[in-house]
PARO-215931 format. One record per residue (C-alpha): x, y, z; residue in three letters; residue number from 1. Coordinates in steps of 0.5 Angstrom, whole numbers, plus 500, padded with zeros to 3 digits. Layout:
PARO-215931
xx, yy, zz, nulum, kolkol
X, Y, Z, ala, NUM;
...
end
This chain:
PARO-215931
xx, yy, zz, nulum, kolkol
848, 504, 354, met, 1;
853, 510, 355, arg, 2;
860, 509, 351, leu, 3;
866, 513, 350, tyr, 4;
870, 514, 344, his, 5;
877, 519, 345, arg, 6;
879, 522, 338, thr, 7;
882, 529, 335, arg, 8;
877, 535, 335, ile, 9;
876, 535, 328, ala, 10;
874, 528, 327, glu, 11;
869, 529, 333, ala, 12;
866, 534, 329, val, 13;
866, 530, 323, glu, 14;
863, 524, 327, ile, 15;
857, 529, 329, gly, 16;
856, 531, 322, arg, 17;
857, 525, 318, arg, 18;
857, 519, 323, gly, 19;
863, 514, 325, phe, 20;
867, 511, 320, gln, 21;
871, 505, 320, asp, 22;
878, 504, 322, glu, 23;
883, 499, 323, arg, 24;
885, 497, 330, trp, 25;
891, 492, 332, ser, 26;
890, 490, 340, phe, 27;
895, 486, 344, ala, 28;
892, 481, 348, ile, 29;
894, 481, 355, arg, 30;
894, 473, 356, asp, 31;
901, 472, 357, gly, 32;
902, 469, 350, glu, 33;
903, 475, 346, gly, 34;
897, 475, 341, leu, 35;
895, 481, 337, glu, 36;
888, 482, 334, val, 37;
887, 486, 328, lys, 38;
880, 489, 327, leu, 39;
876, 494, 323, thr, 40;
871, 498, 326, gly, 41;
870, 504, 332, val, 42;
873, 503, 339, trp, 43;
868, 505, 345, leu, 44;
869, 504, 352, thr, 45;
865, 503, 358, asp, 46;
868, 509, 362, arg, 47;
872, 515, 360, gln, 48;
879, 514, 358, leu, 49;
884, 519, 359, ser, 50;
889, 521, 353, ala, 51;
894, 516, 356, ser, 52;
890, 510, 357, glu, 53;
888, 509, 350, gly, 54;
888, 512, 343, pro, 55;
890, 519, 343, pro, 56;
886, 525, 342, gly, 57;
884, 531, 345, asp, 58;
876, 530, 345, ala, 59;
872, 525, 348, leu, 60;
865, 523, 345, leu, 61;
860, 520, 349, glu, 62;
855, 515, 345, ala, 63;
848, 514, 347, glu, 64;
848, 507, 344, val, 65;
841, 504, 343, asp, 66;
843, 497, 343, leu, 67;
842, 491, 348, ser, 68;
848, 489, 352, glu, 69;
847, 482, 349, glu, 70;
848, 485, 342, thr, 71;
854, 489, 344, leu, 72;
857, 483, 347, ala, 73;
859, 480, 340, ala, 74;
863, 486, 339, phe, 75;
867, 486, 346, glu, 76;
874, 485, 346, leu, 77;
876, 482, 352, glu, 78;
884, 482, 355, gly, 79;
886, 489, 352, val, 80;
884, 493, 359, phe, 81;
883, 490, 366, trp, 82;
878, 495, 368, asp, 83;
875, 497, 362, val, 84;
870, 494, 357, arg, 85;
872, 495, 350, leu, 86;
868, 494, 344, tyr, 87;
870, 495, 337, val, 88;
863, 496, 333, val, 89;
862, 497, 325, pro, 90;
861, 504, 324, ala, 91;
854, 502, 320, glu, 92;
852, 498, 326, val, 93;
854, 504, 331, leu, 94;
851, 510, 326, asn, 95;
844, 506, 326, ala, 96;
843, 506, 333, his, 97;
847, 512, 337, thr, 98;
847, 519, 339, arg, 99;
853, 522, 340, thr, 100;
856, 529, 343, arg, 101;
862, 532, 345, ile, 102;
863, 531, 352, leu, 103;
870, 534, 353, glu, 104;
875, 538, 349, val, 105;
882, 539, 351, asp, 106;
883, 547, 352, pro, 107;
890, 547, 350, arg, 108;
889, 544, 343, thr, 109;
882, 548, 342, ser, 110;
882, 554, 337, trp, 111;
879, 558, 343, phe, 112;
885, 557, 347, his, 113;
889, 559, 342, asp, 114;
886, 566, 341, val, 115;
885, 567, 348, arg, 116;
893, 566, 349, lys, 117;
894, 571, 343, ser, 118;
890, 576, 346, thr, 119;
893, 576, 353, asp, 120;
end
């Protein structure tokens, strides 16, 4: 299954080197009751989110996860997005079953863009 994770460029490089690290997340559930859920793990979505849709970041990772949908269902957080499946998976589980690659980097924030701009 392909899932996606947006983060900073430096963090994306570290994930490539050392794997994912758990983070603490807090999500407001859209159920009309104003519930807030606090979790620890790595957030992933079933489609690519723009920087304005989810957590900020100038790099988008693609994670090829070797886990069944049934297994991932235990980590799904429903009610945060209406059109996206959101998972918060413990880093230990994710790192044992995932291959990642940097899919996209915002050129306005990358080193290459800064060098190119200064030579123009």
